[in-house]
DRENPA-3360 file (N, C-alpha, C; in nm, 2 decimals, always signed):
BEGIN
1 = XXXXXXXX = +12.20/+9.31/+10.62/+12.12/+9.34/+10.54/+11.96/+9.36/+10.54 ~ +11.89/+9.41/+10.44/+11.76/+9.44/+10.48/+11.68/+9.38/+10.37 ~ +11.57/+9.31/+10.45/+11.48/+9.22/+10.34/+11.33/+9.32/+10.35 ~ +11.30/+9.35/+10.23/+11.15/+9.39/+10.23/+11.06/+9.31/+10.14 ~ +10.93/+9.29/+10.18/+10.84/+9.22/+10.12/+10.71/+9.31/+10.10 ~ +10.65/+9.28/+9.98/+10.52/+9.33/+9.96/+10.44/+9.20/+9.92 ~ +10.36/+9.16/+9.98/+10.30/+9.00/+9.95/+10.13/+9.04/+9.93 ~ +10.07/+8.96/+9.83/+9.97/+8.94/+9.81/+9.93/+8.83/+9.83;
9 = XXXXXXXX = +9.80/+8.78/+9.78/+9.75/+8.65/+9.81/+9.83/+8.56/+9.69 ~ +9.86/+8.61/+9.57/+9.90/+8.52/+9.47/+10.05/+8.53/+9.47 ~ +10.11/+8.66/+9.51/+10.26/+8.64/+9.50/+10.33/+8.75/+9.58 ~ +10.45/+8.72/+9.62/+10.53/+8.83/+9.72/+10.64/+8.84/+9.65 ~ +10.67/+9.00/+9.65/+10.78/+9.07/+9.57/+10.87/+9.11/+9.70 ~ +10.99/+9.07/+9.69/+11.07/+9.09/+9.78/+11.20/+9.18/+9.71 ~ +11.25/+9.23/+9.83/+11.39/+9.31/+9.78/+11.49/+9.30/+9.89 ~ +11.61/+9.23/+9.84/+11.71/+9.22/+9.94/+11.80/+9.36/+9.91;
17 = XXXXXXXX = +11.82/+9.43/+10.02/+11.90/+9.55/+10.01/+12.01/+9.54/+10.09 ~ +12.13/+9.58/+10.03/+12.25/+9.55/+10.06/+12.31/+9.68/+10.14 ~ +12.40/+9.68/+10.22/+12.43/+9.80/+10.29/+12.48/+9.93/+10.20 ~ +12.51/+9.89/+10.08/+12.56/+10.01/+9.98/+12.41/+10.08/+9.93 ~ +12.30/+10.01/+9.94/+12.18/+10.05/+9.92/+12.13/+9.96/+9.80 ~ +12.21/+9.88/+9.72/+12.16/+9.81/+9.59/+12.07/+9.70/+9.65 ~ +11.96/+9.71/+9.54/+11.83/+9.61/+9.60/+11.85/+9.51/+9.49 ~ +11.80/+9.38/+9.52/+11.80/+9.26/+9.44/+11.64/+9.20/+9.44;
25 = XXXXXXXX = +11.58/+9.19/+9.35/+11.44/+9.13/+9.34/+11.44/+8.97/+9.36 ~ +11.35/+8.93/+9.45/+11.31/+8.79/+9.45/+11.18/+8.77/+9.45 ~ +11.14/+8.67/+9.41/+10.98/+8.64/+9.40/+10.94/+8.50/+9.45 ~ +10.83/+8.49/+9.52/+10.79/+8.39/+9.57/+10.63/+8.38/+9.57 ~ +10.58/+8.26/+9.62/+10.41/+8.25/+9.61/+10.38/+8.37/+9.71 ~ +10.24/+8.38/+9.73/+10.19/+8.50/+9.82/+10.16/+8.42/+9.93 ~ +10.13/+8.52/+10.03/+10.10/+8.46/+10.17/+9.97/+8.55/+10.22 ~ +9.89/+8.45/+10.30/+9.78/+8.51/+10.38/+9.74/+8.45/+10.51;
33 = XXXXXXXX = +9.78/+8.51/+10.61/+9.75/+8.44/+10.74/+9.63/+8.38/+10.78 ~ +9.55/+8.44/+10.68/+9.38/+8.38/+10.73/+9.36/+8.24/+10.65 ~ +9.47/+8.23/+10.57/+9.45/+8.10/+10.48/+9.56/+8.00/+10.52 ~ +9.68/+8.04/+10.58/+9.78/+7.95/+10.59/+9.83/+7.95/+10.75 ~ +9.90/+7.86/+10.80/+9.95/+7.83/+10.90/+10.10/+7.87/+10.92 ~ +10.15/+7.90/+11.04/+10.27/+7.92/+11.02/+10.39/+7.84/+10.95 ~ +10.35/+7.71/+10.99/+10.45/+7.61/+10.92/+10.42/+7.59/+10.77 ~ +10.31/+7.63/+10.73/+10.28/+7.64/+10.59/+10.36/+7.76/+10.52;
41 = XXXXXXXX = +10.37/+7.87/+10.57/+10.42/+7.98/+10.54/+10.57/+7.95/+10.53 ~ +10.62/+7.91/+10.65/+10.76/+7.87/+10.65/+10.82/+7.77/+10.57 ~ +10.74/+7.67/+10.53/+10.78/+7.58/+10.40/+10.79/+7.64/+10.29 ~ +10.73/+7.74/+10.26/+10.74/+7.80/+10.11/+10.84/+7.90/+10.13 ~ +10.88/+7.98/+10.23/+11.00/+8.06/+10.25/+11.12/+7.96/+10.25 ~ +11.12/+7.83/+10.31/+11.25/+7.75/+10.30/+11.27/+7.73/+10.13 ~ +11.18/+7.68/+10.07/+11.19/+7.64/+9.93/+11.21/+7.75/+9.84 ~ +11.12/+7.83/+9.86/+11.14/+7.95/+9.75/+11.21/+8.08/+9.79;
49 = XXXXXXXX = +11.24/+8.11/+9.90/+11.33/+8.22/+9.95/+11.47/+8.20/+9.98 ~ +11.50/+8.12/+10.07/+11.61/+8.12/+10.12/+11.72/+8.06/+10.02 ~ +11.68/+7.97/+9.90/+11.79/+7.95/+9.81/+11.84/+8.06/+9.73 ~ +11.74/+8.19/+9.74/+11.80/+8.29/+9.66/+11.89/+8.42/+9.76 ~ +11.87/+8.37/+9.88/+11.95/+8.48/+9.95/+12.08/+8.44/+9.98 ~ +12.13/+8.34/+9.93/+12.28/+8.30/+9.91/+12.36/+8.33/+10.05 ~ +12.29/+8.31/+10.16/+12.36/+8.31/+10.29/+12.38/+8.45/+10.35 ~ +12.29/+8.54/+10.27/+12.32/+8.68/+10.30/+12.31/+8.68/+10.44;
57 = XXXXXXXX = +12.36/+8.78/+10.52/+12.32/+8.82/+10.68/+12.22/+8.91/+10.68 ~ +12.09/+8.85/+10.67/+11.97/+8.93/+10.68/+11.95/+8.97/+10.83 ~ +11.95/+9.09/+10.86/+11.92/+9.12/+10.99/+11.79/+9.20/+11.04 ~ +11.74/+9.25/+10.92/+11.60/+9.32/+10.96/+11.49/+9.26/+10.82 ~ +11.38/+9.26/+10.85/+11.26/+9.21/+10.75/+11.13/+9.32/+10.81 ~ +11.11/+9.37/+10.69/+10.97/+9.47/+10.68/+10.89/+9.39/+10.58 ~ +10.78/+9.34/+10.64/+10.69/+9.25/+10.57/+10.56/+9.32/+10.57 ~ +10.52/+9.34/+10.44/+10.36/+9.40/+10.43/+10.28/+9.31/+10.35;
65 = XXXXXXXX = +10.17/+9.27/+10.41/+10.11/+9.15/+10.34/+9.97/+9.16/+10.37 ~ +9.87/+9.09/+10.26/+9.74/+9.11/+10.25/+9.73/+9.01/+10.38 ~ +9.61/+9.04/+10.46/+9.57/+8.97/+10.56/+9.64/+9.00/+10.67 ~ +9.75/+9.08/+10.68/+9.81/+9.11/+10.82/+9.77/+9.23/+10.88 ~ +9.63/+9.21/+10.93/+9.55/+9.31/+10.99/+9.59/+9.35/+11.13 ~ +9.65/+9.28/+11.20/+9.68/+9.31/+11.35/+9.77/+9.20/+11.41 ~ +9.80/+9.23/+11.56/+9.86/+9.14/+11.61/+9.83/+9.00/+11.62 ~ +9.70/+8.95/+11.62/+9.63/+8.85/+11.64/+9.65/+8.75/+11.52;
73 = XXXXXXXX = +9.70/+8.81/+11.40/+9.72/+8.72/+11.29/+9.88/+8.74/+11.24 ~ +9.93/+8.87/+11.25/+10.06/+8.90/+11.22/+10.18/+8.80/+11.26 ~ +10.15/+8.75/+11.39/+10.25/+8.67/+11.45/+10.29/+8.55/+11.38 ~ +10.16/+8.48/+11.29/+10.18/+8.39/+11.20/+10.27/+8.41/+11.09 ~ +10.27/+8.53/+11.05/+10.38/+8.56/+10.95/+10.53/+8.58/+11.00 ~ +10.53/+8.64/+11.13/+10.66/+8.68/+11.20/+10.73/+8.55/+11.26 ~ +10.66/+8.46/+11.31/+10.70/+8.31/+11.37/+10.75/+8.24/+11.25 ~ +10.68/+8.25/+11.12/+10.76/+8.18/+11.00/+10.87/+8.24/+10.94;
81 = XXXXXXXX = +10.89/+8.36/+10.98/+11.02/+8.43/+10.94/+11.12/+8.38/+11.05 ~ +11.10/+8.37/+11.16/+11.18/+8.33/+11.27/+11.24/+8.20/+11.25 ~ +11.15/+8.13/+11.21/+11.19/+7.97/+11.18/+11.30/+7.98/+11.06 ~ +11.27/+8.05/+10.97/+11.37/+8.03/+10.86/+11.49/+8.14/+10.85 ~ +11.48/+8.22/+10.93/+11.58/+8.33/+10.96/+11.61/+8.34/+11.08 ~ +11.65/+8.25/+11.17/+11.66/+8.28/+11.32/+11.75/+8.38/+11.37 ~ +11.85/+8.43/+11.26/+11.94/+8.52/+11.31/+11.87/+8.67/+11.33 ~ +11.76/+8.68/+11.27/+11.70/+8.84/+11.25/+11.69/+8.90/+11.38;
89 = XXXXXXXX = +11.71/+9.01/+11.38/+11.73/+9.12/+11.48/+11.59/+9.20/+11.49 ~ +11.53/+9.22/+11.37/+11.40/+9.31/+11.36/+11.29/+9.25/+11.26 ~ +11.20/+9.22/+11.29/+11.06/+9.19/+11.22/+10.96/+9.26/+11.23 ~ +10.92/+9.33/+11.13/+10.80/+9.43/+11.14/+10.71/+9.38/+11.04 ~ +10.60/+9.32/+11.07/+10.49/+9.29/+10.98/+10.36/+9.35/+11.01 ~ +10.33/+9.42/+10.88/+10.22/+9.51/+10.86/+10.14/+9.50/+10.77 ~ +10.04/+9.58/+10.73/+9.92/+9.54/+10.61/+10.00/+9.58/+10.50 ~ +9.94/+9.51/+10.40/+10.00/+9.55/+10.26/+9.93/+9.70/+10.22;
97 = XXXXXXXX = +9.83/+9.74/+10.32/+9.78/+9.88/+10.29/+9.86/+9.97/+10.33 ~ +9.91/+9.96/+10.45/+10.02/+10.04/+10.49/+10.17/+10.06/+10.40 ~ +10.19/+9.92/+10.35/+10.28/+9.93/+10.27/+10.27/+10.02/+10.12 ~ +10.14/+9.99/+10.06/+10.09/+10.06/+9.96/+10.11/+10.21/+9.99 ~ +10.05/+10.26/+10.10/+10.05/+10.43/+10.12/+10.19/+10.46/+10.16 ~ +10.29/+10.39/+10.19/+10.42/+10.43/+10.21/+10.49/+10.44/+10.10 ~ +10.46/+10.34/+10.02/+10.52/+10.35/+9.85/+10.47/+10.45/+9.78 ~ +10.34/+10.47/+9.79/+10.28/+10.55/+9.70/+10.28/+10.73/+9.75;
105 = XXXXXXXX = +10.32/+10.74/+9.87/+10.30/+10.89/+9.92/+10.41/+10.90/+10.01 ~ +10.50/+10.82/+10.05/+10.60/+10.86/+10.14/+10.54/+10.88/+10.28 ~ +10.57/+11.04/+10.30/+10.53/+11.08/+10.43/+10.41/+11.20/+10.37 ~ +10.35/+11.20/+10.28/+10.25/+11.29/+10.24/+10.13/+11.22/+10.25 ~ +10.02/+11.30/+10.29/+9.87/+11.26/+10.32/+9.81/+11.20/+10.17 ~ +9.73/+11.13/+10.19/+9.65/+11.10/+10.06/+9.54/+11.00/+10.08 ~ +9.50/+10.95/+9.97/+9.42/+10.83/+9.98/+9.48/+10.72/+9.87 ~ +9.50/+10.59/+9.93/+9.55/+10.50/+9.84/+9.47/+10.36/+9.86;
113 = XXXXXXXX = +9.48/+10.30/+9.72/+9.40/+10.20/+9.71/+9.48/+10.08/+9.65 ~ +9.45/+9.96/+9.70/+9.52/+9.85/+9.65/+9.39/+9.78/+9.56 ~ +9.43/+9.75/+9.42/+9.37/+9.67/+9.33/+9.46/+9.56/+9.28 ~ +9.47/+9.45/+9.34/+9.52/+9.32/+9.25/+9.46/+9.21/+9.30 ~ +9.49/+9.08/+9.34/+9.40/+8.99/+9.33/+9.30/+9.03/+9.44 ~ +9.32/+9.09/+9.54/+9.23/+9.14/+9.62/+9.22/+9.28/+9.63 ~ +9.13/+9.38/+9.72/+9.10/+9.51/+9.69/+9.09/+9.57/+9.82 ~ +9.15/+9.70/+9.85/+9.12/+9.78/+9.97/+9.14/+9.92/+9.94;
121 = XXXXXXXX = +9.12/+10.02/+10.05/+9.14/+10.14/+10.02/+9.16/+10.21/+10.17 ~ +9.22/+10.32/+10.18/+9.27/+10.38/+10.30/+9.30/+10.51/+10.29 ~ +9.27/+10.61/+10.39/+9.36/+10.73/+10.40/+9.48/+10.73/+10.50 ~ +9.55/+10.82/+10.44/+9.68/+10.81/+10.52/+9.73/+10.95/+10.55 ~ +9.77/+10.98/+10.66/+9.81/+11.11/+10.71/+9.96/+11.14/+10.69 ~ +10.04/+11.06/+10.63/+10.17/+11.07/+10.61/+10.26/+10.97/+10.71 ~ +10.19/+10.92/+10.78/+10.27/+10.83/+10.89/+10.21/+10.71/+10.92 ~ +10.07/+10.73/+10.94/+9.98/+10.62/+10.99/+9.83/+10.60/+10.89;
129 = XXXXXXXX = +9.79/+10.49/+10.91/+9.64/+10.50/+10.82/+9.54/+10.54/+10.91 ~ +9.47/+10.64/+10.87/+9.36/+10.70/+10.96/+9.23/+10.67/+10.93 ~ +9.20/+10.62/+10.81/+9.05/+10.60/+10.81/+9.06/+10.48/+10.70 ~ +8.96/+10.37/+10.70/+8.95/+10.27/+10.59/+8.81/+10.20/+10.63 ~ +8.78/+10.13/+10.53/+8.65/+10.06/+10.54/+8.71/+9.92/+10.54 ~ +8.65/+9.84/+10.63/+8.68/+9.71/+10.68/+8.68/+9.61/+10.58 ~ +8.76/+9.54/+10.50/+8.77/+9.45/+10.40/+8.72/+9.32/+10.46 ~ +8.60/+9.28/+10.39/+8.56/+9.14/+10.42/+8.60/+9.03/+10.32;
137 = XXXXXXXX = +8.70/+9.07/+10.25/+8.80/+8.95/+10.18/+8.70/+8.89/+10.05 ~ +8.74/+8.78/+10.00/+8.70/+8.77/+9.86/+8.55/+8.72/+9.84 ~ +8.48/+8.64/+9.94/+8.36/+8.61/+9.92/+8.25/+8.74/+10.00 ~ +8.28/+8.83/+10.06/+8.20/+8.92/+10.09/+8.24/+9.06/+10.05 ~ +8.35/+9.06/+9.99/+8.39/+9.20/+9.95/+8.50/+9.20/+9.81 ~ +8.59/+9.27/+9.84/+8.70/+9.27/+9.73/+8.63/+9.33/+9.59 ~ +8.55/+9.40/+9.58/+8.49/+9.47/+9.47/+8.60/+9.53/+9.39 ~ +8.60/+9.52/+9.25/+8.70/+9.56/+9.16/+8.84/+9.49/+9.15;
145 = XXXXXXXX = +8.87/+9.37/+9.26/+8.99/+9.31/+9.26/+9.00/+9.21/+9.13 ~ +9.09/+9.14/+9.12/+9.13/+9.06/+9.02/+9.04/+8.92/+9.04 ~ +9.01/+8.88/+9.19/+8.92/+8.79/+9.20/+8.78/+8.83/+9.18 ~ +8.76/+8.95/+9.20/+8.62/+9.00/+9.18/+8.59/+8.99/+9.01 ~ +8.66/+9.06/+8.95/+8.67/+9.04/+8.81/+8.65/+8.88/+8.74 ~ +8.74/+8.81/+8.78/+8.72/+8.68/+8.74/+8.60/+8.60/+8.78 ~ +8.57/+8.62/+8.89/+8.44/+8.55/+8.94/+8.33/+8.63/+8.86 ~ +8.31/+8.74/+8.82/+8.22/+8.81/+8.74/+8.20/+8.77/+8.62;
153 = XXXXXXXX = +8.33/+8.75/+8.55/+8.34/+8.68/+8.41/+8.28/+8.55/+8.42 ~ +8.33/+8.46/+8.49/+8.28/+8.33/+8.51/+8.14/+8.30/+8.54 ~ +8.10/+8.40/+8.61/+7.95/+8.37/+8.63/+7.87/+8.42/+8.52 ~ +7.93/+8.53/+8.45/+7.84/+8.54/+8.33/+7.84/+8.45/+8.23 ~ +7.95/+8.38/+8.22/+7.98/+8.27/+8.11/+7.88/+8.16/+8.14 ~ +7.87/+8.12/+8.29/+7.78/+7.99/+8.32/+7.63/+8.04/+8.31 ~ +7.60/+8.16/+8.34/+7.46/+8.21/+8.34/+7.43/+8.27/+8.21 ~ +7.49/+8.25/+8.10/+7.48/+8.28/+7.97/+7.45/+8.43/+7.94;
161 = XXXXXXXX = +7.52/+8.53/+8.00/+7.52/+8.66/+7.99/+7.65/+8.73/+7.92 ~ +7.71/+8.63/+7.85/+7.84/+8.68/+7.77/+7.78/+8.68/+7.62 ~ +7.81/+8.78/+7.54/+7.76/+8.79/+7.41/+7.84/+8.66/+7.33 ~ +7.74/+8.61/+7.22/+7.80/+8.48/+7.16/+7.96/+8.48/+7.13 ~ +8.02/+8.57/+7.08/+8.14/+8.58/+7.04/+8.24/+8.55/+7.18 ~ +8.23/+8.63/+7.27/+8.28/+8.63/+7.41/+8.27/+8.48/+7.46 ~ +8.14/+8.43/+7.47/+8.13/+8.31/+7.50/+8.20/+8.20/+7.44 ~ +8.19/+8.19/+7.32/+8.27/+8.09/+7.22/+8.42/+8.12/+7.26;
169 = XXXXXXXX = +8.48/+8.23/+7.27/+8.62/+8.25/+7.30/+8.66/+8.21/+7.43 ~ +8.57/+8.21/+7.53/+8.60/+8.18/+7.66/+8.59/+8.01/+7.67 ~ +8.50/+7.95/+7.60/+8.46/+7.81/+7.61/+8.61/+7.78/+7.53 ~ +8.65/+7.82/+7.44/+8.76/+7.76/+7.37/+8.88/+7.76/+7.45 ~ +8.91/+7.89/+7.51/+9.04/+7.91/+7.59/+9.05/+7.80/+7.73 ~ +8.93/+7.80/+7.79/+8.92/+7.74/+7.94/+8.87/+7.59/+7.93 ~ +8.77/+7.56/+7.84/+8.70/+7.43/+7.85/+8.64/+7.41/+7.99 ~ +8.60/+7.51/+8.04/+8.57/+7.50/+8.20/+8.42/+7.45/+8.21;
177 = XXXXXXXX = +8.40/+7.35/+8.28/+8.30/+7.28/+8.33/+8.25/+7.32/+8.47 ~ +8.11/+7.30/+8.51/+8.07/+7.33/+8.65/+8.13/+7.27/+8.74 ~ +8.15/+7.10/+8.75/+8.21/+7.06/+8.85/+8.34/+7.11/+8.90 ~ +8.43/+7.14/+8.76/+8.56/+7.20/+8.78/+8.55/+7.34/+8.87 ~ +8.46/+7.42/+8.83/+8.44/+7.54/+8.88/+8.41/+7.55/+9.05 ~ +8.31/+7.45/+9.07/+8.27/+7.43/+9.19/+8.38/+7.37/+9.29 ~ +8.46/+7.30/+9.24/+8.57/+7.24/+9.30/+8.67/+7.35/+9.35 ~ +8.72/+7.41/+9.26/+8.78/+7.52/+9.30/+8.74/+7.64/+9.37;
185 = XXXXXXXX = +8.61/+7.67/+9.34/+8.54/+7.77/+9.44/+8.53/+7.72/+9.56 ~ +8.49/+7.60/+9.61/+8.45/+7.58/+9.75/+8.54/+7.48/+9.80 ~ +8.61/+7.39/+9.74/+8.68/+7.29/+9.80/+8.84/+7.30/+9.81 ~ +8.88/+7.37/+9.71/+9.02/+7.41/+9.70/+9.07/+7.52/+9.77 ~ +9.21/+7.53/+9.82/+9.25/+7.68/+9.88/+9.25/+7.78/+9.78 ~ +9.27/+7.88/+9.84/+9.27/+8.04/+9.76/+9.19/+8.04/+9.65 ~ +9.06/+8.03/+9.64/+8.95/+8.07/+9.55/+8.99/+8.21/+9.49 ~ +9.05/+8.29/+9.57/+9.07/+8.43/+9.51/+9.16/+8.41/+9.40;
193 = XXXXXXXX = +9.27/+8.34/+9.42/+9.40/+8.32/+9.33/+9.31/+8.27/+9.19 ~ +9.22/+8.15/+9.21/+9.18/+8.08/+9.11/+9.11/+8.17/+9.02 ~ +9.03/+8.27/+9.08/+8.94/+8.33/+8.99/+9.01/+8.46/+8.92 ~ +9.11/+8.52/+9.00/+9.20/+8.60/+8.93/+9.29/+8.55/+8.83 ~ +9.29/+8.42/+8.80/+9.37/+8.36/+8.70/+9.30/+8.38/+8.57 ~ +9.15/+8.42/+8.57/+9.08/+8.43/+8.45/+9.11/+8.59/+8.39 ~ +9.16/+8.67/+8.47/+9.19/+8.82/+8.42/+9.24/+8.85/+8.27 ~ +9.35/+8.75/+8.27/+9.43/+8.76/+8.13/+9.34/+8.75/+8.01;
201 = XXXXXXXX = +9.21/+8.67/+8.03/+9.11/+8.68/+7.92/+9.04/+8.80/+7.93 ~ +9.03/+8.87/+8.00/+8.96/+9.01/+8.02/+9.06/+9.12/+7.95 ~ +9.20/+9.09/+7.96/+9.30/+9.19/+7.91/+9.32/+9.18/+7.76 ~ +9.30/+9.02/+7.71/+9.31/+9.01/+7.59/+9.20/+9.04/+7.50 ~ +9.06/+9.06/+7.58/+8.96/+9.12/+7.50/+8.89/+9.25/+7.56 ~ +9.01/+9.33/+7.58/+9.00/+9.45/+7.67/+8.90/+9.58/+7.58 ~ +8.89/+9.56/+7.44/+8.82/+9.66/+7.39/+8.69/+9.59/+7.37 ~ +8.65/+9.48/+7.39/+8.51/+9.44/+7.37/+8.42/+9.49/+7.45;
209 = XXXXXXXX = +8.30/+9.54/+7.42/+8.21/+9.63/+7.47/+8.16/+9.56/+7.64 ~ +8.14/+9.44/+7.60/+8.10/+9.35/+7.73/+8.21/+9.37/+7.85 ~ +8.34/+9.35/+7.80/+8.44/+9.36/+7.90/+8.46/+9.50/+7.93 ~ +8.45/+9.60/+7.84/+8.45/+9.74/+7.90/+8.36/+9.77/+8.00 ~ +8.24/+9.71/+7.98/+8.13/+9.74/+8.10/+8.16/+9.67/+8.19 ~ +8.19/+9.54/+8.22/+8.23/+9.48/+8.32/+8.36/+9.52/+8.40 ~ +8.44/+9.59/+8.33/+8.54/+9.66/+8.41/+8.50/+9.79/+8.47 ~ +8.45/+9.87/+8.38/+8.40/+10.01/+8.46/+8.32/+9.99/+8.55;
217 = XXXXXXXX = +8.20/+9.90/+8.56/+8.10/+9.89/+8.66/+8.17/+9.84/+8.78 ~ +8.28/+9.73/+8.78/+8.34/+9.68/+8.88/+8.43/+9.80/+8.95 ~ +8.48/+9.89/+8.89/+8.58/+9.98/+8.95/+8.50/+10.10/+9.00 ~ +8.38/+10.10/+8.94/+8.29/+10.23/+8.97/+8.21/+10.15/+9.12 ~ +8.20/+10.03/+9.12/+8.14/+9.97/+9.27/+8.25/+9.99/+9.37 ~ +8.37/+9.95/+9.33/+8.48/+9.97/+9.44/+8.48/+10.11/+9.48 ~ +8.50/+10.22/+9.41/+8.51/+10.35/+9.43/+8.40/+10.41/+9.51 ~ +8.26/+10.36/+9.49/+8.16/+10.40/+9.55/+8.13/+10.36/+9.69;
225 = XXXXXXXX = +8.19/+10.19/+9.68/+8.17/+10.13/+9.82/+8.27/+10.17/+9.92 ~ +8.39/+10.21/+9.88/+8.50/+10.23/+9.98/+8.54/+10.37/+9.95 ~ +8.60/+10.42/+9.85/+8.66/+10.56/+9.83/+8.56/+10.68/+9.86 ~ +8.45/+10.66/+9.80/+8.36/+10.77/+9.82/+8.32/+10.83/+9.95 ~ +8.32/+10.70/+10.02/+8.26/+10.71/+10.19/+8.36/+10.79/+10.27 ~ +8.49/+10.82/+10.20/+8.59/+10.89/+10.29/+8.55/+11.05/+10.28 ~ +8.55/+11.12/+10.37/+8.51/+11.25/+10.35/+8.65/+11.33/+10.28 ~ +8.75/+11.28/+10.28/+8.88/+11.32/+10.23/+8.88/+11.32/+10.08;
233 = XXXXXXXX = +8.78/+11.23/+10.01/+8.79/+11.21/+9.89/+8.74/+11.30/+9.78 ~ +8.69/+11.42/+9.85/+8.65/+11.56/+9.79/+8.77/+11.64/+9.78 ~ +8.87/+11.61/+9.86/+9.00/+11.69/+9.87/+9.13/+11.64/+9.81 ~ +9.13/+11.51/+9.83/+9.27/+11.44/+9.79/+9.26/+11.37/+9.68 ~ +9.37/+11.36/+9.59/+9.39/+11.25/+9.46/+9.35/+11.11/+9.52 ~ +9.33/+11.04/+9.43/+9.33/+10.88/+9.47/+9.44/+10.80/+9.39 ~ +9.53/+10.75/+9.48/+9.64/+10.68/+9.41/+9.62/+10.50/+9.42 ~ +9.68/+10.44/+9.34/+9.64/+10.32/+9.30/+9.79/+10.24/+9.30;
241 = XXXXXXXX = +9.77/+10.11/+9.36/+9.89/+10.01/+9.35/+9.83/+9.87/+9.33 ~ +9.88/+9.81/+9.24/+9.85/+9.65/+9.20/+9.86/+9.61/+9.07 ~ +9.85/+9.50/+9.02/+9.86/+9.48/+8.89/+9.72/+9.49/+8.82 ~ +9.62/+9.47/+8.89/+9.49/+9.50/+8.82/+9.47/+9.66/+8.80 ~ +9.50/+9.75/+8.89/+9.49/+9.90/+8.88/+9.58/+9.93/+8.73 ~ +9.70/+9.86/+8.74/+9.81/+9.90/+8.63/+9.76/+9.83/+8.50 ~ +9.73/+9.71/+8.47/+9.68/+9.66/+8.35/+9.54/+9.71/+8.29 ~ +9.47/+9.76/+8.38/+9.34/+9.81/+8.33/+9.30/+9.96/+8.37;
249 = XXXXXXXX = +9.43/+10.02/+8.35/+9.44/+10.17/+8.39/+9.33/+10.25/+8.31 ~ +9.32/+10.21/+8.17/+9.24/+10.31/+8.11/+9.08/+10.29/+8.16 ~ +9.02/+10.18/+8.20/+8.91/+10.14/+8.24/+8.90/+10.22/+8.38 ~ +8.99/+10.21/+8.48/+8.98/+10.25/+8.60/+9.00/+10.41/+8.60 ~ +9.06/+10.47/+8.52/+9.07/+10.61/+8.50/+8.95/+10.67/+8.45 ~ +8.87/+10.59/+8.37/+8.73/+10.65/+8.33/+8.63/+10.62/+8.44 ~ +8.65/+10.51/+8.54/+8.56/+10.51/+8.65/+8.57/+10.63/+8.74 ~ +8.71/+10.65/+8.78/+8.75/+10.76/+8.88/+8.67/+10.90/+8.81;
257 = XXXXXXXX = +8.70/+10.92/+8.71/+8.62/+11.05/+8.65/+8.47/+11.05/+8.67 ~ +8.43/+10.92/+8.62/+8.26/+10.90/+8.61/+8.21/+10.91/+8.76 ~ +8.29/+10.90/+8.86/+8.23/+10.90/+9.01/+8.27/+11.03/+9.06 ~ +8.32/+11.12/+9.02/+8.38/+11.25/+9.04/+8.50/+11.25/+9.13 ~ +8.60/+11.17/+9.11/+8.72/+11.19/+9.20/+8.84/+11.23/+9.13 ~ +8.92/+11.26/+9.19/+9.07/+11.30/+9.12/+9.18/+11.19/+9.11 ~ +9.22/+11.17/+8.99/+9.32/+11.05/+8.95/+9.45/+11.08/+9.03 ~ +9.50/+10.98/+9.08/+9.65/+11.00/+9.13/+9.73/+10.93/+9.04;
265 = XXXXXXXX = +9.83/+10.87/+9.11/+9.93/+10.77/+9.05/+9.88/+10.63/+9.05 ~ +9.93/+10.55/+8.95/+9.91/+10.41/+8.96/+10.04/+10.35/+8.94 ~ +10.08/+10.25/+9.03/+10.20/+10.16/+9.03/+10.17/+10.03/+9.02 ~ +10.23/+9.94/+8.96/+10.19/+9.80/+8.95/+10.23/+9.76/+9.08 ~ +10.36/+9.78/+9.12/+10.40/+9.70/+9.26/+10.49/+9.80/+9.35 ~ +10.44/+9.82/+9.47/+10.51/+9.91/+9.56/+10.66/+9.86/+9.61 ~ +10.72/+9.74/+9.57/+10.83/+9.71/+9.63/+10.96/+9.81/+9.63 ~ +10.98/+9.87/+9.51/+11.10/+9.93/+9.48/+11.08/+10.08/+9.55;
273 = XXXXXXXX = +10.96/+10.13/+9.56/+10.94/+10.25/+9.64/+10.92/+10.25/+9.79 ~ +10.90/+10.11/+9.83/+10.94/+10.08/+9.97/+11.08/+10.07/+10.03 ~ +11.17/+10.04/+9.91/+11.29/+10.05/+9.91/+11.36/+10.18/+9.94 ~ +11.32/+10.28/+9.87/+11.34/+10.41/+9.91/+11.30/+10.46/+10.01 ~ +11.19/+10.42/+10.07/+11.12/+10.45/+10.20/+11.20/+10.43/+10.30 ~ +11.23/+10.30/+10.32/+11.32/+10.25/+10.42/+11.46/+10.30/+10.43 ~ +11.50/+10.34/+10.31/+11.66/+10.38/+10.30/+11.67/+10.51/+10.36 ~ +11.56/+10.59/+10.35/+11.55/+10.74/+10.39/+11.50/+10.72/+10.55;
281 = X = +11.46/+10.62/+10.60/+11.42/+10.63/+10.74/+11.53/+10.64/+10.84;
% end
């Protein structure tokens, strides 16, 4: 049996594919080899993935994950998979960016962006990634991501830049104080997950003018920082995958139009398309 994973920092979307092509969805926490050790990842796989496999004879794993940027870190995930699935014959660990490109475009060329907890963009020639802007992660980049949107919202709240009604709604919803904020930002793991957890508030207030401006400005910043720098952006449509792109699609479409790009497709998660891709290989 084949196991395919699309992993972000918050969650991992798995597909267990049987010999007849039928796929079953499994969900676990997300992984990032820049934040986690092999043993920490293996512990999560042991408790959250293995019970759902029901002793299935998994022989191959194709893992696409955030932070899986090359051999120097990919081995962290690969070794964790070998610990919990020692009978594996094939372990292929690649970036979430390649997974997004394969899911969105198959073997066609194009520009693909990830807008989830994190953010990234690339050009894809139908076989491999050919061009990208180096992602610097949550603290130094990720413009337009869930982490960035949440960080901007929280910063506006504490710096009293939210309109009165939105400030009151945020305070009533979260009762967030400065010590709690700073502890989660600088002392606890996965600050990107923490700040992305505030994005439902943006969704609930999506028609508020301040939220409209926050979203549009963030997406325009992402597009001008990353996508517009690709020479191909004047020729190819831009495709998006990820929960932020999906749930805030209207603001994203407006931003794409305002910066002069051509909108492609938006997909919430690429796992099902990756099943199709690997079945056809």
